[in-house]
C-alpha positions, 0 to 999 in steps of 0.5 A, a space after each residue: 311179890 308175883 302172882 302166877 296161876 298154878 294147878 293144884 293136886 285136884 287139876 283146878 287152877 288156883 292164883 298163888 304169889 310168889 317171891 321171885 323168878 330165877 335169875 340164873 339157869 341151874 344148866 348153863 349158869 347164864 343170868 336170864 330171864 326164863 320163859 315161864 311154863 306151867 306152875 304145879 301146887 302140892 298143898 297136901 300134908 308136910 309138902 306144900 310145894 310149888 313147882 314152876 317148869 321155866 325154859 332158858 332163853 339162851 339160844 345155846 342152852 333153851 334147856 328145861 328146868 323146875 324152879 322149887 318153891 317153898 311156901 310160908 305165911 301164904 307166899 311161895 319162896 323160891 329155894 332151888 333149880 333142878 336139874 343142876 349141873 355141877 361146875 367143876 373148880 378149876 386148878 393151877 398147872 402146878 397143883 394138878 401137877 402136885 396133886 390131881 387126886 386134891 383136885 378129884 376129891 375137892 371137886 367131889 366135895 364141892 358138887 356135894 356143896 353145890 348140891 346142898 349137902 353142906 353136912 357131908 362136904 366138909 369131910 370132903 374137903 377135909 380129905 382132899 386137904 390131906 392129899 394136897 400137904 401129903 403129895 406136896 410133902 413127897 413131891 419135896 422128899 420123894 425119899 420119905 414118901 412111904 412115911 409120909 403117906 402113913 403119918 398124921 396130918 397134923 404131925 406131918 405139917 408140925 415137923 415136915 412143912 418148911 415154909 412158915 405161911 404154909 404150916 400156919 394156913 394148913 394148919 389151922 384148915 386142919 382144925 376146921 376140917 376135923 370139926 367137919 368129921 368129929 361128933 362136937 365142934 371146937 370152932 362153934 364160930 367157923 363155917 365151910 367158908 372159913 375152911 375153903 379160905 384156909 384151903 385157898 391160902 394154903 394153894 396160894 403159898 404152895 403155888 408160891 413155894 413151888 414156882 419159886 422153886 422152879 426159877 431158883 432151879 432154871 436160874 441158880 445164882 452164878 
């Protein structure tokens, strides 16, 4: 625990105890030991929040950010820092080529998750998954594009996905994605991280399939 001086709402100095100093800059995302500035305490009812001004010491950043602490048992525990610069997830050239909309939707859901919006980000991941699967199938069946766009995702996976590894991973990703959009959950022991893991597995097998397809086309059997 660390003792620091703060200014309360009456502009009086008050010593408080915090559990930690943030070790990552929320703007440049480098591991740091920040330069501490003034701390401000708000003990009004329903608040009891400590806000500490920090500065990133990295010479390429030097930005100011605020660490937010919430009181519990007389100790202020670090919760998060703001402002937070979102780090987009990068995808392979194959995935960007197949479904740029998947990349865009996934990263919006990812931004919501990084912002702590865990209740809504799951629905975004579910939408991203639908675009990924439909765009993948359209890339293999251009003539059926309009039918694929209109068909239910679960039915598409069952009827049109030929590769078993993609079918297995995508079907289970849909199950968890649907849980994120429905009133009652069927998979009580599964979380957002499990949905993301299944999407990652689906991506892996789609990349594998498209890469195999590419080399078969470039190097046919003689």
